N, C-alpha and C positions, 0 to 999 in steps of 0.2 A: 695435942700431940704434934700437929704440923708446925705450930709456932715454936715448940721446943726443939724440933728438928732443925728449923731454920737458924735458931740462935746457936745451937751446938755447932753448926757448920760456919758460924760467923756470917750468916747470910740472913739475918732477921729483917724485919721491916725497916725501911729507910726512915730517917728523921723527917718530921713534918716541915722542917725549914727548906727542904729541897722542893722547888716548885715543879708542878706537872710539866711545864714547858722544858725545864732543864732535864728532867727525867726522860722526856721524849727525845730530846736531842742526843743524849748519851745512848739511849737504847737504839736509835737509828745508826749511830756510829758502830755499835757492837754488831748489829745486823749486817752492816756493810762489810766488816772484817770477816765475819763467818761466811757470808755469801761468796766472797772472793775465794775462800779456801774450799768451799763445797761446790764450786762451779761445775765440777765433774760428776755430781750426783746424777743418777744412782751409781755409786762406785762399784757395785756388784757386777756391772756390765763392762768394767774396764778391760781393755785389751792387755794381755800378758806382755806383749812386746813393749808396752809403754813403761814397764816396771824395771827398776834398777835393783839387782840383788844386793843386800847389805851383808857385810861380814858379821859373823857371830861375835857378840860383845861390843859392836859399834855403839858409841855414845852419840845421841842426838840432842844437841842443845836447842832449847826453844826459848826465844826471846833475844833481846839486844845484848845480853851478857851480864856478868857480875851478879849482884844480888837481884837484879830484875830478869831472872831467867830460871829455867828448870831443866832437868836432864832425864832422859830415858835411855836405858841401855838395852838394846835389842838382843834377842836370842837367835837361834837358828831358824831359817826359813822366812825371814822378813825381807820385803822389798819395798822400794820407795818410788813414788811417781814424781820425777824431777819437775815436770811442767807445773805441778800443783803444790810444790813444796818450796819453802823459804825459811831458813833457820830463824829469822827475826819474827816471822808471823805464824809459822806452823808447818805441819807436814801432812801428806796423804800417804798412808802405808797400807800394805796388804800382807796377810799371812794365811796361807791356805785358802779356805773359802770365805774368809772374813776381810773386811776393809776397816781401816781406822783413820779418822781425821782428827788432827790435833791443832788447836788454835790458841794463839797468845792474844790476850785482851788486856789493854792498859786500863787502869782504874785511877781516876783523878782523886777519888776519895773513897774511904771504906763504905760509905753509904750507898755506893753504886752496886756493890756486890749482890744485893737482893734482886736487881734487875736482870741478872745474867740468865736465870732460868726462863723468864719471860722472853728474853732475847732469842733464846734457842727455839722456843715455841713459834715466835714470829718468823724465824728463818725457815723452819720446817713447813709452815703454812705456805710460804712463798716458793721454796725450792722443790718440795715434795709433799703436796697436799695429802697424799695417801698414807704418810708416815705420822703416827701418833706418838707424842711424848707423854709419858705418865707422870704421876706426882713424884716429887723428889723425896729421897730418904737419905738420912745421914750415913756416910761411909768414910772412915778414916783411911789415909794412905798408910803404907807400911812404915813410913817415916813418922807417922803419928799426926799428920796434918788433917784437920777436919775437911770434909768435902760433901758433896751431894751427888747422888746418882738416881737415875730413873729409867724405866723400861721404854724402849722404842719398838713399836709394832706396826706392821703393814701386812697386806695380803700375802706377799711373797717373801718377806724378810722379817728378822727380829734383831734386836740389839739393845744398846744402852747408851745413855749420855751421862757423862761424869764431869763435874766441875771442882777444881781445887783452887782456892785463893792463896796467893803467895804469902809468906810470913809477915811481910811489911804491909800487906794490904794494898800494894800499888799495882798489882796485876793478877790475872787469873789464867789458868790453863783449862780449856774446854776440850773434851775428847768425845768423839762419837764413833761407836763401833757398830757395824751392820754385818749380818751373815744371812744367807738364804735359809728358808725353813726346810732343813734336811738334817739327817743324822750328822753328816760332816760339818754342816754349818753350826749346829748346836755345840759340837765339841770344840770347834775353833772359837766360838763366842765365849764359852766358859773359860778357856785358857787366856783369852785377851782381857776379859774382865778382871782376872787376877793381875795380868801384866800392867794395866793402867794404874793400879795401886802402887806400883814400884816407882812412880814419878818422884824425883828427888829435887828438893829446893835447897839452895845454898843457905848456910847459917846467916842469920841477921846479926850484925854487930850490935853489941849492947853499950 
């Protein structure tokens, strides 16, 4: 079942031609990108004064642009942490009791996609050892793009990690949402887990 889930999301096992050394180099690059974006973890302790309120309907482009990018359109109540956000690399957002980190990851080839989940695990072990990433499950976006999602748990917070690979297989968008273990946090988390599925990729020319 796990293998079927990986294939359904375009993230099956990488071909044997890729050497362990090459996999390690690329995995370290992914970890570096995500670590830069998550330098402010735990985001749940962020100061409200550091946040910039976003207008309802504001579109956030993630990536360098054109076909190598994706877009999220925010609703009411979203704010952005400017110091930890860069349109080319990703964003740090907050809505209510929950925080959302979004990262853009370049892929040199499609065979690198299976390493993304392990990359997230490595980051969490470094940045927040108490935060546990569960096994991935298939989850399509509202646009129909296959993706993976898995639960995040710690003593004081809960959340989810989600990965969508772009249509051309040249990049991926990784999203991490966290909320405190409270009724308000649970409600915010449920809403944002629906929101992350609204990620839009541009059409790939045929």
